[in-house]
Phi, psi and omega in degrees: 000142176246133175240118184051038175087352179260138177280102182213170176259339179207164181208137177268128179225164176287145176302138181093351179275165175240153181232129177272133180237155175213126179238126179223148179207140181304131179089000181233154177287134178294133178251137178211162179171200182232136174257117180267142173243159179245162179298333179287352177276001183304130179077006182249163172263128178254120180257146177230121177269129182238125182261123177274137181250125180295140177286127178271146182191000000 
């Protein structure tokens, strides 16, 4: 998984920031997007569930 272009599993950011993600795996469609945080998320862990879709062929 890439977060803001770095291959990592998690990333610490300031509350109110956004993080761009990209998940890729052979045989699956690459998923990407942005995880938005709110100021009320300060001191919390924000989880994002990403579903990989198999490439049909």
